[in-house]
C-alpha positions as a Markdown table, in Angstrom:
| # | Residue | x | y | z |
|---|---|---|---|---|
| 1 | Met | -11.2 | -11.9 | -8.1 |
| 2 | Thr | -13.6 | -10.6 | -5.4 |
| 3 | Pro | -17.2 | -9.4 | -5.6 |
| 4 | Met | -15.7 | -6.0 | -6.2 |
| 5 | Gly | -13.3 | -7.2 | -8.9 |
| 6 | Ala | -9.6 | -7.8 | -8.8 |
| 7 | Val | -7.4 | -6.8 | -5.9 |
| 8 | Val | -4.2 | -5.6 | -7.3 |
| 9 | Thr | -1.1 | -4.8 | -5.2 |
| 10 | Pro | 2.6 | -4.5 | -6.2 |
| 11 | His | 4.7 | -7.7 | -6.5 |
| 12 | Ser | 7.5 | -8.4 | -4.0 |
| 13 | Pro | 10.7 | -6.5 | -5.0 |
| 14 | Leu | 13.4 | -8.5 | -6.8 |
| 15 | Gln | 16.9 | -9.0 | -5.5 |
| 16 | Val | 19.2 | -7.5 | -8.0 |
| 17 | Ser | 23.0 | -7.2 | -8.4 |
| 18 | Lys | 25.0 | -4.4 | -6.7 |
| 19 | Glu | 25.9 | -3.1 | -10.2 |
| 20 | Leu | 22.3 | -2.7 | -11.2 |
| 21 | Arg | 21.3 | -1.3 | -7.8 |
| 22 | Ser | 24.1 | 1.4 | -8.1 |
| 23 | Val | 22.4 | 2.9 | -11.2 |
| 24 | Leu | 18.9 | 3.1 | -9.7 |
| 25 | Pro | 17.5 | 5.5 | -7.1 |
| 26 | Lys | 18.3 | 4.3 | -3.5 |
| 27 | Asn | 14.6 | 3.7 | -2.7 |
| 28 | Ala | 13.9 | 1.8 | -5.9 |
| 29 | Ala | 11.8 | -1.4 | -5.6 |
| 30 | Val | 12.7 | -3.4 | -8.7 |
| 31 | Arg | 9.8 | -5.4 | -10.3 |
| 32 | Leu | 11.4 | -6.6 | -13.5 |
| 33 | Val | 14.8 | -7.0 | -15.1 |
| 34 | Gln | 14.6 | -8.4 | -18.7 |
| 35 | Pro | 17.5 | -8.6 | -21.2 |
| 36 | Thr | 16.2 | -7.2 | -24.5 |
| 37 | Ser | 17.5 | -6.5 | -28.0 |
| 38 | Met | 15.9 | -3.2 | -29.0 |
| 39 | Ala | 19.4 | -2.1 | -30.1 |
| 40 | Glu | 21.6 | -4.5 | -32.0 |
| 41 | Asp | 24.0 | -4.8 | -29.1 |
| 42 | Gly | 21.3 | -5.3 | -26.5 |
| 43 | Glu | 20.3 | -3.7 | -23.2 |
| 44 | Glu | 18.2 | -4.5 | -20.1 |
| 45 | Ala | 14.6 | -3.3 | -19.6 |
| 46 | Val | 14.1 | -2.5 | -15.9 |
| 47 | Ile | 10.9 | -1.6 | -14.2 |
| 48 | Tyr | 11.1 | -0.2 | -10.7 |
| 49 | Glu | 8.9 | 1.8 | -8.3 |
| 50 | Thr | 9.8 | 4.6 | -5.9 |
| 51 | Gly | 6.4 | 5.0 | -4.1 |
| 52 | Asp | 4.4 | 2.9 | -1.7 |
| 53 | Arg | 1.8 | 0.1 | -2.1 |
| 54 | Phe | -1.0 | 2.6 | -2.8 |
| 55 | Glu | 0.9 | 4.9 | -5.2 |
| 56 | Pro | 3.8 | 2.8 | -6.4 |
| 57 | Asn | 5.0 | 5.5 | -8.9 |
| 58 | Pro | 6.5 | 3.0 | -11.5 |
| 59 | His | 9.4 | 3.8 | -13.8 |
| 60 | Leu | 10.4 | 2.1 | -17.0 |
| 61 | Ala | 14.1 | 2.3 | -17.5 |
| 62 | Val | 16.7 | 1.0 | -20.0 |
| 63 | Val | 20.1 | 0.1 | -18.5 |
| 64 | Lys | 23.1 | -0.2 | -20.8 |
| 65 | Asn | 26.8 | -0.2 | -20.3 |
| 66 | Gly | 26.4 | 0.3 | -16.6 |
| 67 | Ser | 24.1 | 3.4 | -16.7 |
| 68 | Arg | 20.5 | 4.3 | -17.3 |
| 69 | Ala | 20.2 | 5.1 | -21.0 |
| 70 | Ala | 16.6 | 6.1 | -20.5 |
| 71 | Asp | 14.1 | 6.4 | -17.7 |
| 72 | Phe | 10.4 | 7.1 | -18.1 |
| 73 | Ser | 8.0 | 7.8 | -15.2 |
| 74 | Leu | 4.4 | 6.7 | -15.7 |
| 75 | Ala | 3.2 | 9.7 | -13.7 |
| 76 | Asp | 5.0 | 12.0 | -16.2 |
| 77 | Leu | 3.9 | 10.0 | -19.3 |
| 78 | Phe | 0.3 | 10.2 | -18.3 |
| 79 | Gln | 0.3 | 13.6 | -16.5 |
| 80 | Gln | -2.6 | 15.0 | -18.5 |
| 81 | Asp | -4.7 | 12.0 | -17.6 |
| 82 | Gly | -3.9 | 12.2 | -13.9 |
| 83 | Ala | -2.9 | 8.5 | -14.0 |
| 84 | Gly | 0.3 | 6.5 | -13.7 |
| 85 | Asp | 1.5 | 6.8 | -10.1 |
| 86 | Asn | -1.2 | 4.4 | -8.8 |
| 87 | Tyr | -0.4 | 1.6 | -11.3 |
| 88 | Thr | 1.9 | -1.4 | -10.9 |
| 89 | Leu | 3.6 | -3.7 | -13.4 |
| 90 | Phe | 1.4 | -6.6 | -14.5 |
| 91 | Lys | 3.1 | -8.1 | -17.6 |
| 92 | Ala | 5.8 | -7.2 | -20.1 |
| 93 | Ser | 7.3 | -8.7 | -23.3 |
| 94 | Glu | 9.6 | -8.1 | -26.2 |
| 95 | Phe | 8.3 | -8.7 | -29.7 |
| 96 | Glu | 9.5 | -8.4 | -33.2 |
| 97 | Trp | 8.4 | -5.7 | -35.6 |
| 98 | Gly | 9.3 | -4.5 | -39.1 |
| 99 | Asp | 12.5 | -5.8 | -40.5 |
| 100 | Lys | 13.4 | -8.1 | -37.6 |
| 101 | Lys | 13.5 | -5.1 | -35.2 |
| 102 | Lys | 12.5 | -5.5 | -31.6 |
| 103 | Ala | 10.2 | -3.5 | -29.3 |
| 104 | Phe | 9.3 | -3.8 | -25.6 |
| 105 | Ile | 5.8 | -3.5 | -24.3 |
| 106 | Ala | 4.8 | -3.2 | -20.6 |
| 107 | Ala | 1.3 | -3.5 | -19.2 |
| 108 | Phe | 0.5 | -1.9 | -15.8 |
| 109 | Arg | -2.8 | -2.3 | -13.8 |
| 110 | Ser | -4.3 | 0.1 | -11.4 |
| 111 | Ile | -3.9 | -0.5 | -7.7 |
| 112 | Gly | -7.2 | -1.6 | -6.1 |
| 113 | Asp | -9.9 | -3.1 | -8.4 |
| 114 | Gly | -7.4 | -3.5 | -11.3 |
| 115 | Ala | -9.9 | -2.1 | -13.9 |
| 116 | Gly | -7.4 | 0.3 | -15.4 |
| 117 | Thr | -4.7 | -0.9 | -17.8 |
| 118 | Ile | -1.8 | 1.2 | -19.1 |
| 119 | Phe | 0.4 | 0.2 | -21.9 |
| 120 | Val | 3.9 | 1.7 | -22.7 |
| 121 | Leu | 5.8 | 0.7 | -25.8 |
| 122 | Leu | 9.6 | 1.3 | -26.1 |
| 123 | Asn | 11.9 | 1.0 | -29.1 |
| 124 | Val | 15.0 | 2.6 | -30.6 |
| 125 | Arg | 14.8 | 5.6 | -32.9 |
| 126 | Asp | 17.8 | 7.6 | -34.1 |
| 127 | His | 20.0 | 5.6 | -31.7 |
| 128 | Arg | 17.9 | 6.7 | -28.7 |
| 129 | Tyr | 15.4 | 4.7 | -26.5 |
| 130 | Val | 12.0 | 6.3 | -26.9 |
| 131 | Val | 8.4 | 5.8 | -25.9 |
| 132 | Ala | 7.0 | 5.0 | -29.3 |
| 133 | Trp | 3.4 | 4.7 | -28.1 |
| 134 | Lys | 1.4 | 4.7 | -24.9 |
| 135 | Lys | -2.3 | 4.2 | -24.0 |
| 136 | Glu | -4.5 | 4.2 | -21.0 |
| 137 | Thr | -7.4 | 1.7 | -21.3 |
| 138 | Thr | -10.1 | 0.0 | -19.3 |
| 139 | Gln | -9.5 | -3.8 | -18.8 |
| 140 | Gly | -7.4 | -3.6 | -22.0 |
| 141 | Arg | -5.4 | -6.0 | -24.1 |
| 142 | Phe | -2.5 | -5.3 | -26.5 |
| 143 | Lys | -2.2 | -7.8 | -29.3 |
| 144 | Val | 0.5 | -8.5 | -31.8 |
| 145 | Leu | -0.9 | -10.1 | -35.0 |
| 146 | Arg | 0.9 | -12.6 | -37.2 |
| 147 | Asn | 0.9 | -10.1 | -40.1 |
| 148 | Gly | 2.8 | -7.5 | -38.0 |
| 149 | Gln | -0.2 | -5.3 | -37.2 |
| 150 | Leu | -1.0 | -4.3 | -33.6 |
| 151 | Gln | -4.4 | -4.1 | -31.9 |
| 152 | Val | -5.5 | -2.5 | -28.7 |
| 153 | Trp | -8.7 | -3.7 | -27.1 |
| 154 | Asp | -10.4 | -1.3 | -24.7 |
| 155 | Ala | -13.6 | -1.9 | -22.8 |
| 156 | Asp | -16.4 | 0.6 | -23.5 |
| 157 | Gly | -17.5 | 0.7 | -19.8 |
| 158 | Glu | -21.2 | 0.3 | -20.7 |
| 159 | Gly | -21.7 | -3.1 | -19.0 |
| 160 | Gln | -24.0 | -3.5 | -16.0 |
| 161 | Cys | -21.1 | -3.3 | -13.7 |
| 162 | Val | -17.3 | -2.8 | -13.9 |
| 163 | Trp | -16.5 | -6.5 | -14.2 |
| 164 | Cys | -19.7 | -7.5 | -16.0 |
| 165 | Pro | -19.4 | -8.4 | -19.8 |
| 166 | Gln | -18.3 | -5.4 | -21.9 |
| 167 | His | -18.2 | -4.6 | -25.5 |
| 168 | Tyr | -14.7 | -3.7 | -26.7 |
| 169 | Lys | -13.5 | -0.9 | -28.9 |
| 170 | Val | -10.6 | -2.3 | -31.0 |
| 171 | Ser | -8.0 | -0.1 | -32.7 |
| 172 | Thr | -5.7 | -1.6 | -35.3 |
| 173 | Phe | -2.2 | -0.2 | -35.9 |
| 174 | Glu | 0.6 | -0.5 | -38.5 |
| 175 | Trp | 4.1 | 0.7 | -38.0 |
| 176 | Lys | 4.9 | 4.1 | -39.7 |
| 177 | Asp | 8.2 | 5.9 | -39.2 |
| 178 | Gly | 9.0 | 3.8 | -36.1 |
| 179 | Ser | 5.7 | 4.3 | -34.3 |
| 180 | Pro | 2.3 | 2.6 | -34.4 |
| 181 | Ala | -0.3 | 4.5 | -36.6 |
| 182 | Val | -4.1 | 3.7 | -36.5 |
| 183 | Val | -5.4 | 2.1 | -39.7 |
| 184 | Gly | -8.8 | 0.8 | -38.5 |
| 185 | Arg | -11.3 | 0.7 | -35.7 |
| 186 | Phe | -14.3 | -1.5 | -34.8 |
| 187 | Thr | -16.4 | -2.4 | -31.8 |
| 188 | Thr | -17.1 | -6.1 | -30.9 |
| 189 | Lys | -20.7 | -7.3 | -31.7 |
| 190 | His | -20.8 | -9.3 | -28.5 |
| 191 | Ala | -19.9 | -8.5 | -25.0 |
| 192 | Leu | -16.7 | -10.1 | -23.7 |
| 193 | Asp | -15.5 | -11.2 | -20.3 |
| 194 | Pro | -13.3 | -8.4 | -19.0 |
| 195 | Val | -11.6 | -10.7 | -16.5 |
| 196 | Ser | -10.1 | -13.0 | -19.2 |
| 197 | Met | -9.2 | -9.9 | -21.3 |
| 198 | Ser | -7.4 | -8.0 | -18.6 |
| 199 | Asp | -5.7 | -11.1 | -17.0 |
| 200 | Asn | -3.9 | -11.6 | -20.3 |
| 201 | Pro | -3.1 | -8.0 | -21.3 |
| 202 | Ile | -0.3 | -8.8 | -23.8 |
| 203 | Ala | -1.1 | -11.4 | -26.5 |
| 204 | Ile | 1.4 | -12.3 | -29.2 |
| 205 | Glu | 0.3 | -14.5 | -32.1 |
| 206 | Lys | 2.9 | -17.0 | -33.1 |
């Protein structure tokens, strides 16, 4: 943290196998390769970038059987919001939902002060990898509750400064037809520290 908030820049690229490199764009800087089990026979979630340090242009891909089974650009997913290309990967995790099914959630933070947090959730529907849910937040957190519900915490932006304590708007979701659906909303009574919230953008209760 600095007096202006966080300073967020892309991580150093990963060294990956020739096989994986061959199915990605030539200029791809790979940030994450994670084996996952969204489908019963498994796959790899791969996050890569094709831009520069100021506009990384991240992609969330699924690699299976030596090819890209899916590839989603954040700039395309958030085209209406004018966001996505200036975000970089911050954290990602697989978690269980429904009848022992798996989903993959990735959190991206905005380049610069890091106040923006984007979430993208992948799962399998009708034998295809799909974006089941996505959300742009301010200093946000995605939380998986023990009862299977999901929560998204989003700062209301009414603090005295960007990184001053903020009240949070919280949306609670339940799974419906393979996608999260809102079942409740509330706002926190007390202002919370946005640094601790955004530094842990994915929280999974055990």
